[in-house]
N, C-alpha and C positions, 0 to 999 in steps of 0.2 A: 502494498500501499504507498510504503514510503515514497518509493525512486518513483511510483504516479504521479503522488502528489508534487511532487517537484519540479516535475517533466509538467504538470497542469499550472505550476506558479509563473513557468518561462512565457505562457501565450497571453498572460493578463499585461495590457498597458500600462495599468496603474501601479504603483509602490505595495510591494506586499511581500509578505515574511510569514515561514510558516514555526509555530513556536513549540516547545512541549511545556508541558502544568507547571516545571517550574521555570517559565521566564525567558529560556534560554531557545534561542535563535537556531533553529536547524537545519533551514534555507529561504533564500533571498531571491528575488527576482533580478533582472538588470537595472528594471526601473527602481527598484526602491536602492541598488547598489551605486546607480549614479546620483541620486540623492545626498550620498553619503562620502564623495568622492574625498574628501580631507581627512577620513579616519581609517585607520586600517582595517582588515578584513572582519566582517561584521558575524559571521557565519560561529555560532560555539560562544557569544558572549551572551549575555544578557541583555532585551531589549529594553528594559527602564535604564541600563547602561548607556545606550547607544543613544538613543531617544533624549533621553533627561539628564545624562552624566550623573543619575542617583547612583548610590550604593545599596541603596535599596529598596525596594519595592514600588511604583507608585501612591498603593495605598498605606504603605507605614511611613509617606514622604507627604501626606497634606491631600493628593489627588485620587480621585476615581480609577479603580485599576480594572478594565475589560474583563480581563482575564479570571480576577476575583469573581467579578460580577456571573459571570459566565458557569464560571465552576459552581456557583451556588445556583443558579436558576436554569441551568442545562440548556438554555438559549442564546441565540445569538445576541450581541451586545452592541453597544453604539455608544461612545463618547466622545468629548472634544477634549482633546490634551494639546499641552503646551508643547512642542518640540524644539529642540536645537538644533539647527540647521547651518550648512556654509554661508547662509544668506541672513543669519542671525534667529532670535527665536518667534517662531513660527504655529498661529494654530492649525490644526488639522482634525479633521476627522478621522476617527479610529472604529472600523467597522469591524469585529471580531466573531468569527463563525467556529463552532466547535465541530470538530473530528473526533468519531464514535468508532470504537474497533467494531467487530463481531458480537463480545458479550455486550453491545452496549456503554460501556465505558469510554468519557473522553478520554483522547488520549494525546492527540495535538488540535492547534488553534492556527487557522488562515488569519493572519488581520490585514486589513487595507486600508493605506493611508492614502487621504484626501486632503490637500491643502484648502484652507477658507480664504479666498482671496478678501483683502483690503480689511484685515485686521492684524494688528502687531502684539507683543508682549511690551515692546520696549518703543522709544522716539521712531516715528516716523513719521515723512512729511505730510502723508493722507492717511485717512482712515481710522476706524477706532481702536483706540489704546487700553491697554490693560491687563493684568493678571490677578486680579483678587478672587477670592470664588463668586462676590456676586456676580464682576463679570463675566466671568465663565461662566455660569449659569444662562446668562440672557444671550452669550454668542451660541452656546449650545441649543437654545429655543431658536435664535436666526438659523442657523444650520440647515437644522429639521423641518423649519415651515419654506425656507427659502425656495428650494423647488418645485415646491408644489404650486398649485394656484389659489390656495385658500386665502380667504381676505385677512390680514393682520390688522390689531387695534394697539397702538404703543400707548403705554401710560408711563405716566412720569410727572416728577415734578421739571419745570421751565428751566432751561440751562441743562438738561440730563444727556442731550444728543439724540432727540429723535430722530430728526434730518439726517442724520450719518445714520443711524441705526434703518432707517427705511432704505438710505442708498445701499448699504450693506445685504439687503434684502436682494433689492433691485440686482446687482451683481452678480449673486449667487446663485439666482432665477436663469430660470430658460430664455426669459426676453433680456437678458443684459448687454446684448447688441442694439435693444431697441429704447427708446426715448424715456428719462426718466422726468416727468415734470412734475414739480410741486407746486401745492398752492395754501397759500396761508389763507384760510378761511376766516381770522379774524381780522385782517386787512381787508375785507369787503365788503361796502356797505350794500343790504338788501336789494337795494334798488338793480344794481349791477349783477349781482353773484349770478342769477342763471344766466347773462349772457357773457360773461368771464366764463364760466363753466361750458354752457352746452352751443357758445356762439350766437350770433344773429344775422337774420339776412336784413337785406339793403330793405330803409323803410318800414321796420319793425316797430320800431319808436321815433321819437325826436331826437335826433343829431345821429341815428344810423344811417348814415351817408353812404357806408359801403357794406358787404357783407363781411362778417368777422368769422374765423376759425376757434370756435371754443378749444379749451383747453383738455376738454378731453379726447377732441378729434387729435390735439396735437399729440395725446399720449397713445396715440394707436400703436398696438402691438408691445407698447411696454408697460409700464408702473406710472400709477396716478396716484398721489400722494397728499392727503388730504391733511394736513397740519392743523392744529386747534379745529377738530371737528366740532366739539359741543360749541361754538360759536354758528356754527351753521343756522340760519333761520329756518322757525317751523315750515314756512312754505316753500322752503327749498329744498326740505329732508325730502318729504313725498316725494320729488321728483328725483332726487339721489336714491331713494329704494327703488323705482321704478328702474332708475338704470343698475342697481346691483342683482334686482330678477328677472329680467329680462335682459338685460346687454344693451337696451334702445334706449336713445332719447332723441329730442326733435331740438333744432335750433330756434330760438326764437323769432317767429313770425311764421314759420314754416309746417305747413301740416305732413311736411316726408318724414318719415319713420327712419332713423339713421341706426346701423350698428356700429357698438362702441365693442373693439376687441383688446380689452386693457385688465389691468391687475388692481385692486385696492388696496392700498396701505394708507391708514389713518394712524391719528396720534392724537394725545388731549393730555391735557394736566386736570382736567377736570373731572370730579367723580359723576360718570354718565348713568352710572345704576340711579345715582340718587337725582340726578336732574330726569331721570325716566318716573321715579315716583312723584316728583314734583310737576310732572306734565311738561316739561321745558323741553323734551327731546324724546320721539318716538321710542316708543318700545320695539317695534319689526326692525327698525333701521339700526337700534341697538346691536340686537340678537345678530345679523347680517354684517356688521362691521365687526363685530368681539367674536368671530369665528375660533380665530388662533388669537389670543392677548399674549404681549409680552410686556413684563415690569422691568423698567428700567432703573436701577440704582439710583439713588442721589448719589452725589459725590461722597459726601461725608462719611457714608458706607463702605468705599470700596479704598480704605487702607493704605495700601503702597503703590495705588494707583496714580496717587493725588500726586509724587512725587517723580513718576514716570511721565505724567503728563504735564507735569510744570517743564520737566525738562525737553517735552517734545514742544511746547510751545513758546519757550523762550529762545530755541533755537530759529523758530519763526519768526516772533516778534523783533529779534535782534539786529535785524539788517546786515547780517554779517558780521556785527562787533561779536568777537570774545567775551559773551558775559557768560558767567556762572552763578550759581548761589551759595551764597557761605551758609556754613554750618546751622547758624542762629535761624537762619530766611527760612531754612528745610526745614529747622525745628516751626516755624511760625506757619508755614504753608500745611505741615502734616498735620499739627493741633486746631488751626481754624474748621468753624463748622461749613461755609460754603452754603447758605440760603440760596444763594444764585447758581451754585453745580458749577460745572464747568465755562461755564458764559462768564462767572464772576472770576474763576481763576484767569482767565484770558483777560480779562481786564486789570487785575488784580496785576499781573506781570507786567502788561502794556505800560501802564502806569509806572511800575518801576521801572522798564528799562528807559522812562522820558526822565525819572529822577536819578538815576545811577550816570555818574560821567565815569566812573573808572571801568574796571572791569568785573568786579563782584559786586552782586545785589547785596545789601546788608538789611536787617529788619529797619532799620529807619529809611527805607524805600517805601517799604511795605504801608499799609492803611494802619492811623493810629489807632489807640483805642475805641475813642469814641466813633470812629468809621466802622472798624470791626465790629461793635456791639450791636451793630444794624445791617443787617444784608441788602439784598437787592430787592427783596419783596417788605423791607422796611422792619422785620422782627428781629426780635432779639435773639441774638444768637451768644453761644458761650464762649468765653474769649480762649486760646492759646495753652492749652495745658502745659506745654514743657516750658515755656516762660513767663504764662503769667501764675497760673494756678501755685505754682512749687517757687515764686518770684521770693514769696519770704523767706521761705528754707534754703533757696540758693545766697540770700544777700547771707544768713547766718552763717553759712558755710565759708565764706568771706571775710568772716569777722566783722562782718557790718560796715565794709569798704566798698562802697559805692564803685569807685573805678575801677577795682580789680572784677568786681561782676560784670561790668559796662564792657570791660576789654576782653572777655569771655563769650557775654553775648554778640558782639561783636557791633556796638549800639555805643555812640556818645553818651558821658556821663551827662551830659545836660540830658539827653533823650530819656536815661534809664530813670532821672530824678523826674520829669515831667510825669512819666507811668504812674513811677509810684506814688505820687504826689495824687493823680488819679484813683488808683486803688484805694488812697488813704480817704478818698473824699466817698467814696461808694459804701466805705466802710469792710472794703474785701481783707483790708490789713491791718496794723497798729501802726 
Protein backbone atom coordinates (compact mmCIF):
# COMPACT_ATOMS: atom_id res chain seq x y z
CA UNK A 1 0.00 0.00 0.00
CA UNK A 2 2.83 2.40 0.84
CA UNK A 3 4.40 2.37 -2.63
CA UNK A 4 1.00 3.00 -4.22
CA UNK A 5 0.37 5.98 -1.92
CA UNK A 6 3.76 7.51 -2.72
CA UNK A 7 3.14 7.06 -6.44
CA UNK A 8 -0.29 8.66 -6.05
CA UNK A 9 1.19 11.75 -4.34
CA UNK A 10 3.43 12.45 -7.33
CA UNK A 11 0.37 12.78 -9.60
CA UNK A 12 -1.04 15.66 -7.52
CA UNK A 13 -0.25 19.27 -8.55
CA UNK A 14 -0.72 20.73 -5.05
CA UNK A 15 1.84 20.25 -2.23
CA UNK A 16 1.13 16.94 -0.46
CA UNK A 17 2.93 14.86 2.14
CA UNK A 18 2.38 11.41 3.59
CA UNK A 19 2.75 11.16 7.39
CA UNK A 20 2.55 8.39 9.93
CA UNK A 21 0.69 8.58 13.23
CA UNK A 22 3.77 10.08 14.92
CA UNK A 23 3.88 13.13 12.61
CA UNK A 24 6.87 11.76 10.68
CA UNK A 25 6.97 12.60 6.96
CA UNK A 26 7.11 9.35 4.98
CA UNK A 27 6.97 10.92 1.52
CA UNK A 28 6.55 14.30 -0.16
CA UNK A 29 5.64 15.11 -3.76
CA UNK A 30 7.59 17.50 -5.98
CA UNK A 31 5.18 20.38 -5.34
CA UNK A 32 5.85 20.13 -1.60
CA UNK A 33 9.62 19.78 -2.01
CA UNK A 34 9.70 22.84 -4.26
CA UNK A 35 8.07 24.87 -1.48
CA UNK A 36 10.92 24.05 0.91
CA UNK A 37 13.96 24.55 -1.30
CA UNK A 38 15.81 26.40 1.46
CA UNK A 39 15.76 23.38 3.78
CA UNK A 40 17.39 19.97 3.82
CA UNK A 41 15.51 16.79 2.96
CA UNK A 42 12.05 16.74 4.53
CA UNK A 43 11.44 12.99 4.46
CA UNK A 44 12.09 11.39 7.83
CA UNK A 45 11.53 14.65 9.74
CA UNK A 46 8.47 15.66 11.78
CA UNK A 47 5.91 17.76 9.92
CA UNK A 48 5.76 20.35 12.73
CA UNK A 49 9.55 20.76 12.59
CA UNK A 50 9.52 21.45 8.84
CA UNK A 51 6.43 23.67 8.71
CA UNK A 52 6.70 25.57 11.98
CA UNK A 53 10.19 25.09 13.35
CA UNK A 54 8.62 23.59 16.48
CA UNK A 55 10.26 20.98 18.67
CA UNK A 56 6.87 19.67 19.82
CA UNK A 57 3.61 18.88 17.99
CA UNK A 58 1.32 21.79 17.11
CA UNK A 59 -1.21 20.95 19.82
CA UNK A 60 1.56 21.27 22.43
CA UNK A 61 2.61 24.64 21.00
CA UNK A 62 -0.76 26.37 21.30
CA UNK A 63 -2.13 25.51 17.83
CA UNK A 64 -4.69 23.06 16.51
CA UNK A 65 -3.16 19.86 15.17
CA UNK A 66 -5.18 18.28 12.33
CA UNK A 67 -3.50 14.93 12.94
CA UNK A 68 -4.60 14.82 16.57
CA UNK A 69 -8.08 15.95 15.55
CA UNK A 70 -8.28 13.16 12.98
CA UNK A 71 -7.02 10.57 15.45
CA UNK A 72 -9.96 11.44 17.70
CA UNK A 73 -12.62 11.91 15.03
CA UNK A 74 -11.44 9.25 12.60
CA UNK A 75 -12.39 11.60 9.76
CA UNK A 76 -10.83 14.11 7.41
CA UNK A 77 -9.90 17.34 9.18
CA UNK A 78 -9.17 20.84 7.96
CA UNK A 79 -7.45 23.70 9.79
CA UNK A 80 -5.71 26.99 9.03
CA UNK A 81 -2.03 27.00 9.95
CA UNK A 82 0.79 29.50 9.97
CA UNK A 83 3.77 28.02 8.12
CA UNK A 84 7.38 29.13 7.80
CA UNK A 85 8.31 29.25 4.11
CA UNK A 86 11.17 30.76 2.04
CA UNK A 87 8.83 33.73 1.47
CA UNK A 88 8.26 34.23 5.21
CA UNK A 89 5.34 33.17 7.36
CA UNK A 90 2.20 32.48 5.35
CA UNK A 91 -1.25 31.13 6.15
CA UNK A 92 -2.14 27.83 4.56
CA UNK A 93 -5.20 25.62 4.56
CA UNK A 94 -4.28 22.15 5.79
CA UNK A 95 -6.51 19.29 4.74
CA UNK A 96 -5.68 15.95 6.37
CA UNK A 97 -7.16 12.66 5.18
CA UNK A 98 -6.68 9.42 7.20
CA UNK A 99 -5.54 6.24 5.44
CA UNK A 100 -6.69 2.97 7.05
CA UNK A 101 -5.27 -0.54 6.99
CA UNK A 102 -7.44 -3.57 6.24
CA UNK A 103 -8.09 -3.85 9.97
CA UNK A 104 -9.67 -0.38 9.94
CA UNK A 105 -6.87 1.19 11.99
CA UNK A 106 -5.51 4.56 10.83
CA UNK A 107 -1.90 4.02 9.75
CA UNK A 108 -1.06 7.05 7.54
CA UNK A 109 -2.28 10.54 6.71
CA UNK A 110 -2.20 12.45 3.45
CA UNK A 111 -1.82 16.15 4.08
CA UNK A 112 -2.60 18.78 1.45
CA UNK A 113 -1.32 22.38 1.72
CA UNK A 114 -3.12 25.27 0.07
CA UNK A 115 -1.73 28.82 0.48
CA UNK A 116 -4.18 31.53 1.46
CA UNK A 117 -3.76 34.64 -0.72
CA UNK A 118 -3.82 38.08 0.88
CA UNK A 119 -2.96 37.07 4.46
CA UNK A 120 0.35 37.23 6.27
CA UNK A 121 1.47 36.87 9.85
CA UNK A 122 4.01 39.66 9.65
CA UNK A 123 4.60 43.01 7.99
CA UNK A 124 3.22 43.04 4.47
CA UNK A 125 2.37 45.92 2.17
CA UNK A 126 -1.19 44.81 1.53
CA UNK A 127 -3.68 42.35 2.96
CA UNK A 128 -4.47 41.12 6.43
CA UNK A 129 -1.83 40.82 9.12
CA UNK A 130 -1.97 38.79 12.31
CA UNK A 131 -1.23 35.56 14.13
CA UNK A 132 -3.28 35.76 17.33
CA UNK A 133 -5.87 33.02 18.03
CA UNK A 134 -8.90 35.32 17.40
CA UNK A 135 -7.38 36.41 14.07
CA UNK A 136 -6.58 32.82 13.08
CA UNK A 137 -10.14 31.75 13.87
CA UNK A 138 -11.52 34.57 11.73
CA UNK A 139 -9.20 33.63 8.84
CA UNK A 140 -10.24 29.99 9.10
CA UNK A 141 -13.86 31.07 8.65
CA UNK A 142 -12.83 33.21 5.67
CA UNK A 143 -10.98 30.28 4.09
CA UNK A 144 -13.97 27.99 4.53
CA UNK A 145 -16.59 30.27 3.01
CA UNK A 146 -14.55 31.98 0.27
CA UNK A 147 -14.74 29.20 -2.37
CA UNK A 148 -18.53 28.97 -2.02
CA UNK A 149 -21.24 31.30 -3.30
CA UNK A 150 -22.80 31.80 0.15
CA UNK A 151 -23.72 35.30 1.29
CA UNK A 152 -21.38 36.47 4.08
CA UNK A 153 -22.16 38.92 6.87
CA UNK A 154 -19.10 40.49 8.50
CA UNK A 155 -19.81 41.75 12.01
CA UNK A 156 -17.50 43.82 14.16
CA UNK A 157 -16.70 47.22 15.58
CA UNK A 158 -15.83 50.16 13.34
CA UNK A 159 -12.22 50.13 12.20
CA UNK A 160 -11.68 46.35 12.42
CA UNK A 161 -10.98 46.01 8.70
CA UNK A 162 -14.24 44.69 7.30
CA UNK A 163 -13.49 45.84 3.75
CA UNK A 164 -10.07 44.13 3.89
CA UNK A 165 -11.74 40.87 4.96
CA UNK A 166 -14.36 41.24 2.23
CA UNK A 167 -11.53 41.75 -0.28
CA UNK A 168 -9.80 38.63 1.02
CA UNK A 169 -12.98 36.60 0.56
CA UNK A 170 -13.17 37.87 -3.02
CA UNK A 171 -9.51 37.06 -3.78
CA UNK A 172 -9.92 33.50 -2.44
CA UNK A 173 -13.11 32.91 -4.41
CA UNK A 174 -13.74 31.68 -7.93
CA UNK A 175 -14.60 35.28 -8.81
CA UNK A 176 -11.13 36.61 -8.02
CA UNK A 177 -10.49 37.78 -11.59
CA UNK A 178 -13.79 39.66 -11.73
CA UNK A 179 -14.69 43.06 -10.20
CA UNK A 180 -14.85 43.77 -6.48
CA UNK A 181 -17.21 46.70 -5.92
CA UNK A 182 -17.63 48.28 -2.48
CA UNK A 183 -20.72 50.29 -1.55
CA UNK A 184 -20.73 52.55 1.52
CA UNK A 185 -24.38 52.27 2.50
CA UNK A 186 -24.02 54.90 5.23
CA UNK A 187 -22.87 57.51 2.74
CA UNK A 188 -25.79 57.30 0.32
CA UNK A 189 -28.93 59.42 0.86
CA UNK A 190 -32.19 57.51 0.47
CA UNK A 191 -33.18 59.54 -2.61
CA UNK A 192 -30.06 58.40 -4.50
CA UNK A 193 -29.62 54.92 -3.04
CA UNK A 194 -31.71 53.01 -5.59
CA UNK A 195 -30.16 54.87 -8.52
CA UNK A 196 -26.59 54.25 -7.29
CA UNK A 197 -27.25 50.59 -6.61
CA UNK A 198 -29.35 49.63 -9.66
CA UNK A 199 -28.69 52.48 -12.11
CA UNK A 200 -31.28 54.56 -13.94
CA UNK A 201 -32.54 55.34 -17.42
CA UNK A 202 -32.38 58.74 -19.05
CA UNK A 203 -35.29 60.87 -17.92
CA UNK A 204 -36.15 58.58 -15.00
CA UNK A 205 -36.23 61.62 -12.72
CA UNK A 206 -35.29 65.30 -12.74
CA UNK A 207 -31.59 65.59 -13.50
CA UNK A 208 -31.27 62.13 -15.06
CA UNK A 209 -29.90 63.44 -18.36
CA UNK A 210 -28.21 60.18 -19.31
CA UNK A 211 -28.43 56.45 -18.60
CA UNK A 212 -26.41 55.45 -15.54
CA UNK A 213 -24.90 52.04 -14.82
CA UNK A 214 -25.52 50.94 -11.24
CA UNK A 215 -23.05 49.34 -8.86
CA UNK A 216 -24.81 45.98 -9.13
CA UNK A 217 -24.15 45.99 -12.86
CA UNK A 218 -20.56 47.20 -12.33
CA UNK A 219 -19.93 44.17 -10.13
CA UNK A 220 -21.20 41.70 -12.76
CA UNK A 221 -19.45 38.34 -12.37
CA UNK A 222 -17.69 39.48 -9.21
CA UNK A 223 -18.44 40.50 -5.64
CA UNK A 224 -20.62 43.34 -4.37
CA UNK A 225 -19.58 44.46 -0.89
CA UNK A 226 -22.31 46.28 1.05
CA UNK A 227 -20.57 48.09 3.88
CA UNK A 228 -22.71 49.24 6.82
CA UNK A 229 -25.72 47.34 5.52
CA UNK A 230 -27.64 48.31 8.66
CA UNK A 231 -27.96 51.83 7.25
CA UNK A 232 -29.92 50.76 4.16
CA UNK A 233 -33.37 52.46 4.18
CA UNK A 234 -36.38 50.16 4.61
CA UNK A 235 -37.71 51.24 1.22
CA UNK A 236 -34.56 49.91 -0.44
CA UNK A 237 -34.30 46.78 1.71
CA UNK A 238 -37.23 45.13 -0.08
CA UNK A 239 -35.54 45.70 -3.46
CA UNK A 240 -32.26 44.33 -2.18
CA UNK A 241 -34.15 41.28 -0.90
CA UNK A 242 -35.59 40.72 -4.39
CA UNK A 243 -32.07 40.90 -5.80
CA UNK A 244 -30.88 38.24 -3.33
CA UNK A 245 -33.88 35.95 -3.83
CA UNK A 246 -34.25 36.11 -7.60
CA UNK A 247 -30.93 37.47 -8.83
CA UNK A 248 -32.82 40.15 -10.77
CA UNK A 249 -33.31 43.92 -10.56
CA UNK A 250 -34.59 46.89 -12.58
CA UNK A 251 -32.94 50.17 -13.35
CA UNK A 252 -34.88 53.17 -12.09
CA UNK A 253 -37.29 54.20 -14.83
CA UNK A 254 -37.04 50.90 -16.76
CA UNK A 255 -39.57 48.04 -16.97
CA UNK A 256 -36.83 45.65 -18.14
CA UNK A 257 -35.86 42.93 -15.68
CA UNK A 258 -32.08 42.53 -15.60
CA UNK A 259 -30.07 39.55 -14.38
CA UNK A 260 -27.38 40.10 -11.71
CA UNK A 261 -24.66 37.46 -11.57
CA UNK A 262 -22.90 38.59 -8.39
CA UNK A 263 -21.97 37.44 -4.92
CA UNK A 264 -23.04 39.53 -1.93
CA UNK A 265 -20.76 40.18 1.03
CA UNK A 266 -22.14 42.61 3.61
CA UNK A 267 -20.81 44.18 6.78
CA UNK A 268 -22.10 46.08 9.78
CA UNK A 269 -21.09 47.29 13.22
CA UNK A 270 -24.74 47.58 14.23
CA UNK A 271 -26.72 44.80 16.00
CA UNK A 272 -28.93 43.70 13.12
CA UNK A 273 -30.79 41.15 15.26
CA UNK A 274 -31.84 43.96 17.61
CA UNK A 275 -32.83 46.10 14.64
CA UNK A 276 -35.03 43.26 13.38
CA UNK A 277 -36.75 43.17 16.78
CA UNK A 278 -37.21 46.95 16.64
CA UNK A 279 -38.65 46.77 13.13
CA UNK A 280 -35.93 48.89 11.52
CA UNK A 281 -34.41 46.03 9.53
CA UNK A 282 -36.32 43.40 7.58
CA UNK A 283 -36.15 39.92 9.10
CA UNK A 284 -36.25 38.16 5.73
CA UNK A 285 -33.36 40.28 4.44
CA UNK A 286 -31.39 39.60 7.63
CA UNK A 287 -31.73 35.85 7.12
CA UNK A 288 -30.63 36.19 3.49
CA UNK A 289 -27.53 38.21 4.37
CA UNK A 290 -26.63 36.19 7.46
CA UNK A 291 -26.09 32.79 5.84
CA UNK A 292 -22.45 32.71 6.96
CA UNK A 293 -21.65 35.26 9.71
CA UNK A 294 -18.01 36.06 10.51
CA UNK A 295 -17.07 38.03 13.62
CA UNK A 296 -14.09 40.38 13.33
CA UNK A 297 -12.31 40.63 16.69
CA UNK A 298 -11.52 44.10 18.05
CA UNK A 299 -7.84 45.02 18.09
CA UNK A 300 -7.69 45.01 21.90
CA UNK A 301 -8.39 41.25 21.84
CA UNK A 302 -5.69 40.43 19.30
CA UNK A 303 -2.67 40.63 21.63
CA UNK A 304 0.59 40.23 19.69
CA UNK A 305 -1.06 41.39 16.46
CA UNK A 306 -0.97 44.99 17.67
CA UNK A 307 2.80 45.33 17.30
CA UNK A 308 2.83 43.33 14.05
CA UNK A 309 0.29 45.76 12.63
CA UNK A 310 2.13 48.75 14.07
CA UNK A 311 5.38 47.74 12.35
CA UNK A 312 3.61 47.15 9.05
CA UNK A 313 1.70 50.43 9.20
CA UNK A 314 4.78 52.37 10.25
CA UNK A 315 6.70 51.08 7.24
CA UNK A 316 3.94 52.44 4.99
CA UNK A 317 3.49 55.75 6.80
CA UNK A 318 7.15 56.66 7.20
CA UNK A 319 7.56 57.62 3.52
CA UNK A 320 10.98 56.04 3.26
CA UNK A 321 12.28 57.28 6.62
CA UNK A 322 14.01 54.58 8.73
CA UNK A 323 11.56 55.01 11.61
CA UNK A 324 11.40 52.51 14.46
CA UNK A 325 9.46 52.24 17.71
CA UNK A 326 11.22 52.66 21.04
CA UNK A 327 10.73 50.03 23.71
CA UNK A 328 8.54 52.37 25.70
CA UNK A 329 6.46 53.24 22.63
CA UNK A 330 5.94 49.57 21.92
CA UNK A 331 4.75 49.10 25.50
CA UNK A 332 2.32 52.00 25.10
CA UNK A 333 0.92 50.61 21.87
CA UNK A 334 0.61 47.08 23.27
CA UNK A 335 -1.29 48.29 26.34
CA UNK A 336 -3.70 50.79 24.78
CA UNK A 337 -7.35 49.68 24.30
CA UNK A 338 -8.05 51.02 20.77
CA UNK A 339 -11.78 51.81 20.73
CA UNK A 340 -11.20 52.85 17.09
CA UNK A 341 -9.39 49.56 16.34
CA UNK A 342 -6.93 49.32 13.42
CA UNK A 343 -8.08 52.65 11.99
CA UNK A 344 -7.19 54.36 15.27
CA UNK A 345 -3.80 52.61 15.40
CA UNK A 346 -3.05 53.94 11.94
CA UNK A 347 -4.04 57.49 12.94
CA UNK A 348 -1.87 57.30 16.08
CA UNK A 349 1.15 56.21 14.06
CA UNK A 350 0.58 58.79 11.33
CA UNK A 351 0.53 61.53 13.97
CA UNK A 352 3.67 60.09 15.58
CA UNK A 353 5.50 60.14 12.22
CA UNK A 354 4.73 63.83 11.88
CA UNK A 355 5.86 64.65 15.43
CA UNK A 356 9.05 62.59 15.37
CA UNK A 357 12.11 64.42 14.03
CA UNK A 358 14.54 61.58 14.71
CA UNK A 359 14.54 57.94 13.71
CA UNK A 360 12.83 56.45 16.78
CA UNK A 361 9.27 57.13 17.86
CA UNK A 362 9.08 57.78 21.61
CA UNK A 363 6.15 57.76 24.03
CA UNK A 364 6.04 61.55 23.88
CA UNK A 365 5.08 61.29 20.20
CA UNK A 366 2.02 59.24 21.10
CA UNK A 367 -1.27 60.68 22.46
CA UNK A 368 -1.15 62.14 25.97
CA UNK A 369 -3.21 60.82 28.85
CA UNK A 370 -6.15 63.13 28.22
CA UNK A 371 -6.29 62.03 24.58
CA UNK A 372 -5.73 58.35 25.36
CA UNK A 373 -8.60 58.26 27.85
CA UNK A 374 -11.08 58.96 25.05
CA UNK A 375 -11.12 56.90 21.89
CA UNK A 376 -12.49 57.42 18.42
CA UNK A 377 -16.04 56.82 19.63
CA UNK A 378 -15.64 59.25 22.54
CA UNK A 379 -15.80 56.45 25.12
CA UNK A 380 -13.50 56.23 28.11
CA UNK A 381 -10.78 53.62 27.75
CA UNK A 382 -8.31 52.15 30.17
CA UNK A 383 -4.85 53.73 29.93
CA UNK A 384 -1.85 51.61 29.00
CA UNK A 385 -1.05 49.27 31.89
CA UNK A 386 2.72 48.91 31.48
CA UNK A 387 3.30 52.64 31.79
CA UNK A 388 0.28 53.99 33.64
CA UNK A 389 -1.09 51.30 35.94
CA UNK A 390 2.38 50.36 37.14
CA UNK A 391 3.79 53.88 37.18
CA UNK A 392 3.77 54.22 40.96
CA UNK A 393 5.54 50.88 41.38
CA UNK A 394 8.11 51.83 38.76
CA UNK A 395 8.75 55.15 40.43
CA UNK A 396 9.33 53.43 43.77
CA UNK A 397 11.74 50.96 42.13
CA UNK A 398 13.85 53.94 41.01
CA UNK A 399 14.03 55.36 44.50
CA UNK A 400 11.51 58.05 43.68
CA UNK A 401 13.78 59.51 40.98
CA UNK A 402 11.69 60.92 38.15
CA UNK A 403 14.82 61.45 36.06
CA UNK A 404 15.83 57.77 36.19
CA UNK A 405 12.29 56.59 35.44
CA UNK A 406 11.94 59.03 32.53
CA UNK A 407 15.17 57.71 31.02
CA UNK A 408 13.91 54.12 31.25
CA UNK A 409 10.57 55.03 29.64
CA UNK A 410 12.26 57.00 26.87
CA UNK A 411 10.45 60.24 27.65
CA UNK A 412 11.53 63.59 29.01
CA UNK A 413 11.37 64.31 32.75
CA UNK A 414 8.96 67.13 32.01
CA UNK A 415 6.61 64.77 30.12
CA UNK A 416 6.75 62.29 33.01
CA UNK A 417 5.97 65.10 35.49
CA UNK A 418 2.90 66.14 33.49
CA UNK A 419 1.63 62.55 33.43
CA UNK A 420 2.23 62.03 37.12
CA UNK A 421 0.38 65.27 37.82
CA UNK A 422 -2.52 64.15 35.67
CA UNK A 423 -2.71 60.84 37.53
CA UNK A 424 -2.69 62.57 40.90
CA UNK A 425 -5.50 64.88 39.83
CA UNK A 426 -7.55 61.81 38.89
CA UNK A 427 -6.72 60.11 42.19
CA UNK A 428 -4.92 57.22 40.50
CA UNK A 429 -1.72 57.66 42.57
CA UNK A 430 -0.74 59.54 45.70
